[in-house]
C-alpha positions as CSV (number, residue, x, y, z in Angstrom):
1,M,-0.3,-0.2,-0.2
2,P,1.5,3.4,-0.7
3,A,2.8,5.5,2.2
4,A,-0.1,8.0,1.3
5,D,-2.9,5.5,1.3
6,R,-1.7,4.0,4.9
7,P,-4.2,4.3,7.3
8,K,-2.8,6.5,10.4
9,I,-2.9,6.7,13.9
10,V,-4.3,9.9,15.3
11,L,-3.4,11.1,19.2
12,V,-5.1,13.1,21.2
13,A,-2.8,14.2,23.5
14,P,-0.5,17.5,25.3
15,P,2.3,17.9,21.7
16,Q,5.4,17.7,24.4
17,S,3.9,14.6,26.5
18,R,6.8,11.9,27.3
19,R,4.1,9.6,25.9
20,V,3.3,10.8,22.3
21,R,7.4,10.6,21.8
22,A,7.5,7.1,22.8
23,Y,4.8,6.4,21.1
24,Q,6.4,8.2,17.4
25,T,10.1,6.2,18.5
26,T,7.6,2.7,18.7
27,L,6.5,3.9,15.2
28,E,9.8,4.6,13.7
29,A,11.0,1.6,14.3
30,L,8.0,-0.9,13.2
31,G,8.8,1.4,10.0
32,L,5.2,3.0,10.4
33,P,4.6,6.0,9.5
34,S,4.4,8.9,12.4
35,A,1.2,9.5,14.3
36,R,-0.4,13.0,13.8
37,V,-0.5,14.8,17.0
38,L,-3.8,16.5,18.2
39,A,-3.7,18.9,21.4
40,Y,-6.8,19.0,23.4
41,T,-6.4,22.0,23.9
42,D,-6.8,23.2,19.7
43,L,-9.4,20.7,20.2
44,L,-12.0,22.6,22.8
45,N,-11.2,26.1,21.7
46,G,-11.7,25.7,18.2
47,R,-8.6,26.5,16.9
48,T,-9.1,23.2,15.1
49,H,-11.9,20.3,14.9
50,L,-11.1,17.1,14.6
51,S,-13.1,16.2,11.1
52,E,-10.1,18.0,10.2
53,H,-7.6,15.8,10.3
54,L,-9.4,12.1,10.5
55,R,-9.5,10.3,6.7
56,E,-10.8,6.6,6.5
57,G,-9.2,3.7,8.1
58,D,-7.2,6.0,10.8
59,V,-7.0,4.8,13.9
60,L,-7.8,7.6,16.6
61,R,-6.4,7.5,20.5
62,Y,-7.3,9.4,23.2
63,E,-3.8,9.4,25.5
64,S,-3.6,11.0,29.0
65,P,-4.3,14.7,29.5
66,G,-1.9,14.9,32.3
67,E,1.9,16.4,32.7
68,D,0.7,19.8,31.2
69,W,-0.2,22.2,32.8
70,P,-2.3,24.0,29.8
71,T,-4.2,20.9,29.1
72,E,-4.6,20.2,33.1
73,R,-5.9,23.7,33.2
74,A,-8.3,23.8,30.0
75,L,-9.7,21.2,31.8
76,L,-10.4,22.3,35.0
77,A,-12.2,25.3,34.0
78,L,-14.2,23.6,31.4
79,G,-15.1,21.2,35.1
80,F,-15.9,24.6,36.4
81,E,-18.7,25.4,34.1
82,Q,-20.5,21.8,34.9
83,A,-23.3,20.7,37.3
84,D,-22.3,18.1,39.3
85,E,-25.3,16.1,40.5
86,E,-24.1,14.7,43.2
87,R,-22.7,17.6,45.5
88,A,-20.7,20.6,45.2
89,Y,-17.6,19.8,45.7
90,L,-14.6,21.8,45.9
91,K,-14.5,23.9,42.9
92,T,-12.2,26.8,42.0
93,D,-11.7,29.3,39.0
94,A,-9.2,31.1,40.0
95,L,-6.4,29.0,38.4
96,P,-3.1,30.5,37.5
97,A,-1.3,31.2,34.2
98,E,1.3,29.1,35.2
99,A,1.3,25.7,36.6
100,D,2.0,25.5,40.5
101,L,3.9,22.0,40.5
102,G,2.3,19.4,42.4
103,R,-0.6,20.6,43.2
104,L,-4.0,18.6,43.7
105,W,-6.6,21.1,42.0
106,S,-10.1,19.7,42.8
107,S,-10.0,16.1,41.3
108,R,-14.0,16.0,40.7
109,Q,-14.0,19.6,38.9
110,W,-11.1,17.8,36.7
111,F,-13.4,15.1,35.9
112,L,-16.2,16.4,35.2
113,G,-14.2,19.3,32.8
114,L,-13.1,15.9,31.5
115,R,-16.5,14.8,30.4
116,A,-17.2,17.5,29.0
117,A,-14.2,17.4,26.9
118,F,-14.7,13.8,25.8
119,R,-18.6,15.0,24.8
120,Q,-17.0,18.0,22.6
121,L,-14.8,15.3,20.9
122,D,-17.2,12.7,20.3
123,E,-19.5,15.3,19.0
124,Q,-16.4,15.9,16.4
125,R,-15.8,12.8,15.6
126,L,-18.8,12.3,14.7
127,Q,-18.6,14.3,11.6
128,A,-15.2,12.8,10.6
129,A,-15.0,10.2,7.8
130,P,-14.9,6.8,9.0
131,H,-12.7,5.2,11.8
132,R,-11.3,3.5,14.5
133,L,-11.0,4.5,18.2
134,M,-8.9,3.1,20.6
135,N,-10.3,3.7,23.4
136,A,-13.7,4.7,23.6
137,S,-14.5,8.2,25.8
138,A,-17.1,6.2,29.0
139,D,-14.3,3.7,29.1
140,I,-12.1,5.5,30.0
141,L,-14.1,8.0,32.4
142,S,-15.4,4.3,34.0
143,M,-12.1,3.7,34.7
144,F,-11.4,7.0,35.5
145,D,-14.4,6.7,38.2
146,K,-13.1,4.4,41.5
147,A,-16.8,3.8,42.0
148,D,-18.1,3.1,39.0
149,T,-14.7,0.7,38.2
150,S,-15.4,-1.5,41.4
151,A,-19.5,-1.4,40.8
152,R,-18.3,-2.8,37.2
153,L,-16.2,-5.5,38.8
154,T,-18.2,-6.4,41.6
155,A,-20.8,-7.2,38.9
156,A,-18.5,-9.6,36.9
157,G,-18.0,-11.3,39.9
158,L,-14.4,-10.3,40.3
159,K,-12.8,-9.8,43.9
160,V,-12.1,-6.1,44.6
161,P,-11.2,-4.6,48.0
162,P,-14.4,-5.2,50.2
163,N,-16.2,-1.9,51.5
164,Q,-15.6,0.7,48.7
165,R,-17.8,3.3,49.8
166,L,-17.6,7.0,49.4
167,L,-16.3,8.8,52.2
168,Q,-18.4,11.6,54.0
169,D,-16.9,12.6,56.8
170,P,-13.5,11.3,58.7
171,D,-14.6,10.3,61.5
172,E,-16.3,7.4,59.3
173,V,-12.9,5.8,60.2
174,L,-11.0,7.7,62.8
175,L,-13.0,6.8,65.3
176,S,-14.0,3.1,64.8
177,P,-12.0,0.8,67.1
178,H,-9.5,-0.9,64.6
179,A,-9.4,-0.2,61.1
180,R,-7.0,-0.7,58.7
181,T,-8.3,1.5,55.7
182,F,-7.5,3.1,51.6
183,V,-8.1,6.5,51.2
184,K,-8.0,7.6,47.7
185,L,-9.3,10.3,45.9
186,S,-12.3,9.1,43.9
187,H,-10.8,10.7,40.4
188,G,-7.0,10.1,41.3
189,S,-4.2,8.3,39.6
190,G,-0.6,7.5,40.2
191,A,-1.6,7.4,44.2
192,A,-2.5,11.1,43.8
193,G,-4.4,11.7,47.1
194,A,-4.0,8.4,48.7
195,V,-3.6,7.8,52.2
196,A,-2.7,4.3,53.9
197,L,-4.7,4.4,57.1
198,H,-3.8,3.0,60.2
199,V,-6.7,3.1,63.8
200,L,-6.1,1.1,66.7
201,R,-8.1,2.8,69.9
202,G,-8.1,6.3,69.6
203,R,-4.9,6.1,67.8
204,V,-3.9,7.0,64.1
205,A,-1.0,5.9,62.0
206,A,-1.0,7.0,58.2
207,Q,1.0,7.2,55.6
208,T,0.3,9.7,52.7
209,T,1.6,11.3,49.4
210,V,0.4,14.4,50.0
211,Q,1.5,17.3,50.9
212,A,-0.6,20.0,53.2
213,T,-0.1,23.7,53.7
214,V,-2.7,25.9,55.4
215,Q,-4.0,28.9,54.2
216,M,-6.1,31.5,54.8
217,D,-8.5,30.2,52.2
218,G,-8.3,26.9,53.2
219,A,-5.9,24.2,52.6
220,K,-3.9,23.4,49.3
221,L,-3.3,19.7,48.5
222,Y,0.0,19.0,46.5
223,N,1.4,15.2,45.3
224,S,5.1,14.3,46.7
225,R,7.4,11.6,45.7
226,R,8.0,11.6,49.5
227,V,5.3,9.7,51.6
228,R,4.7,11.0,54.6
229,Q,4.4,9.6,58.4
230,L,1.5,11.2,60.4
231,S,-0.1,9.7,63.7
232,S,-1.3,12.8,64.9
233,V,-4.9,12.3,64.9
234,A,-5.8,16.0,64.4
235,E,-3.6,15.9,61.5
236,V,-4.8,13.2,59.9
237,R,-8.5,14.4,60.2
238,A,-7.3,17.9,58.2
239,L,-6.1,15.6,55.9
240,L,-9.1,13.4,55.2
241,A,-11.4,16.5,55.3
242,A,-9.4,17.9,52.2
243,L,-10.1,14.8,50.1
244,I,-13.0,14.2,51.1
245,E,-13.5,17.6,49.3
246,Q,-12.5,16.8,46.3
247,R,-14.2,13.6,46.3
248,A,-12.4,10.2,48.2
249,V,-13.2,7.2,48.6
250,V,-12.3,4.1,51.3
251,E,-11.7,0.6,50.9
252,D,-10.3,-1.7,53.3
253,W,-6.9,-2.6,53.5
254,L,-5.6,-5.9,51.9
255,P,-2.6,-7.3,52.7
256,K,0.1,-7.9,50.0
257,A,2.1,-10.7,49.0
258,R,6.3,-10.1,50.0
259,W,8.9,-10.8,47.4
260,D,12.6,-10.1,48.3
261,G,12.1,-8.7,50.9
262,K,9.7,-6.4,49.9
263,S,5.3,-6.3,49.5
264,F,4.5,-6.6,45.2
265,D,1.1,-6.3,42.9
266,L,1.3,-6.6,39.4
267,R,0.0,-4.5,36.3
268,V,-1.1,-6.1,34.0
269,V,-1.4,-4.2,30.6
270,V,-4.9,-6.3,28.4
271,I,-4.3,-5.5,25.2
272,A,-7.6,-7.2,22.6
273,G,-8.7,-9.2,25.6
274,K,-5.6,-10.6,25.9
275,A,-2.7,-10.0,29.0
276,A,0.1,-8.7,26.7
277,Q,2.2,-7.5,29.5
278,V,3.0,-8.2,33.0
279,L,5.2,-5.5,35.4
280,V,5.9,-6.5,39.3
281,R,5.6,-3.1,41.8
282,S,7.7,-3.9,44.5
283,S,7.7,-1.5,47.4
284,R,8.8,-1.9,51.2
285,G,5.8,0.2,51.9
286,P,2.0,0.6,50.9
287,F,2.6,2.2,47.9
288,T,3.9,0.7,44.8
289,N,3.9,3.1,42.0
290,L,7.1,3.3,39.9
291,H,7.6,6.7,39.9
292,L,7.3,7.3,43.7
293,G,11.2,5.5,43.5
294,N,9.8,2.0,43.7
295,E,11.9,-0.8,41.9
296,R,10.3,-3.1,39.0
297,G,10.5,-7.3,40.4
298,D,11.8,-10.5,39.0
299,W,8.4,-11.0,36.8
300,D,9.9,-14.4,36.1
301,A,10.9,-15.0,39.8
302,V,7.0,-14.3,41.0
303,R,5.6,-15.7,37.9
304,G,7.2,-19.3,39.6
305,W,5.9,-18.5,43.0
306,L,2.3,-17.6,41.8
307,G,2.6,-21.1,39.8
308,Q,-1.0,-22.2,38.5
309,R,-2.3,-19.5,40.5
310,W,-1.2,-16.7,37.8
311,E,-3.6,-19.2,35.3
312,E,-6.3,-17.7,37.9
313,V,-4.9,-13.3,37.8
314,R,-4.8,-13.8,34.1
315,D,-7.8,-14.6,33.5
316,S,-9.4,-12.4,36.3
317,A,-7.3,-9.1,34.5
318,Q,-9.0,-10.2,31.0
319,R,-12.1,-10.5,32.5
320,A,-11.8,-6.8,34.7
321,A,-10.2,-5.0,30.8
322,A,-13.7,-6.9,29.6
323,C,-16.0,-5.4,31.9
324,F,-15.0,-1.6,29.6
325,A,-15.7,-3.3,26.1
326,G,-14.9,-0.2,23.9
327,A,-10.8,-0.6,25.7
328,L,-8.2,-1.8,22.8
329,Y,-6.0,-1.8,26.3
330,C,-6.0,-1.2,29.7
331,G,-3.7,-1.5,32.6
332,V,-5.4,-3.8,35.7
333,D,-4.0,-3.4,38.7
334,V,-3.4,-6.5,40.1
335,L,-3.2,-7.3,44.3
336,I,-1.5,-10.8,45.3
337,L,-2.5,-12.1,49.2
338,P,0.1,-13.6,51.1
339,T,-2.3,-16.7,50.3
340,R,-1.6,-16.8,46.6
341,E,-5.0,-15.6,46.1
342,H,-5.5,-12.3,44.5
343,A,-7.8,-8.7,43.6
344,I,-8.5,-6.8,41.6
345,L,-7.4,-2.9,42.5
346,E,-8.0,-0.6,39.7
347,V,-8.4,-0.4,36.1
348,N,-6.5,2.5,34.1
349,A,-7.3,3.9,30.9
350,F,-3.5,4.8,30.6
351,G,-1.7,2.1,32.3
352,D,0.5,1.3,29.3
353,Y,2.8,3.1,29.6
354,H,6.0,0.2,30.0
355,R,9.1,1.4,28.2
356,G,11.6,-1.0,27.8
357,V,9.8,-3.6,28.8
358,L,9.2,-6.1,25.1
359,V,7.3,-9.5,24.5
360,D,7.9,-11.2,21.2
361,G,9.8,-8.1,20.1
362,L,7.5,-5.2,20.3
363,D,6.1,-3.3,23.2
364,T,2.7,-2.0,25.0
365,Y,2.5,0.3,21.7
366,G,3.7,-2.5,19.1
367,M,0.9,-4.6,20.9
368,Q,-1.6,-2.4,20.2
369,V,-0.4,-1.9,15.9
370,R,-0.5,-5.3,16.0
371,A,-3.8,-5.7,17.2
372,L,-5.1,-3.3,15.0
373,G,-3.6,-4.7,12.3
374,L,-1.2,-2.1,10.9
375,L,1.7,-4.2,11.1
376,D,0.1,-5.4,8.1
377,N,-0.1,-2.3,5.8
378,R,3.8,-1.8,5.8
379,A,4.5,-3.0,2.5
């Protein structure tokens, strides 16, 4: 097929994103044409339109809008204009022109903005030439809603952390005689706004990725790569109250299995219904996210330890992905208990950013391209 006639991948993304650079690198290595890159901000403010860039047979990918303040600011501004059908979670239109690095702006406001943005983009798609979509916006939004994801997984018969619910009041957990729980932002990712909490007879021990500064106009929250230890009931109560203002969930804390002296979980990337790649994330603390300085574990060794239980884990990851029928790919976070049983922690819409991990000579992006049949169009 002549190069000019080959279907292309079209990325909606912050143009300078490291994910965009990685995707382009993969396409180049496979001998495929570079992706067209369209900025969220340009599409949302009318500077361009999807119908101007999508040709028949092209593949559209909504990429992560993260790590880019102009994009985040646009989504927060759009979210401020939306009605929240549940309650008036913290909102603000006082957004600075320059990034306040690490600031955790209203999670709910950001989610409402993302939902409104996808409505605009999906309307633009309807005016474009026939094309394919990697992950449907409805599934991306569901994966960014921890309560909705948990409900889907539970309905599919999958084990999830017990007793997940919206947290309405810090004292729901702080006044318990004994509780081990995780508190998370409902629409957070990458352990942003996460608190691992142990309550025992009026005493608390908490670990969190959140740094808080209190000013005259209230608390400002910042995401940190340094996990903080908290033992003051008053300090934990204030932190939980600030997270509740952004919409937070609480769930029971399940113990993680340990390997080589560290606790671990698995990130299973499912592509076209099949578990394609597995990453072991190991940590000495409760948070295994790699950007917090944690390590990649030895998958071959862990798989050997799991034995035939790996087949159960693999099947659960694939069933979890199947709960999002409009998604070509997703990252499924699987907790392995000391008994070798498992539970699905989360499903990540943009959980396929695994650099340097190859299966059959392909990274996750290459596997997606193969699943789409685009490798057959290189000649």
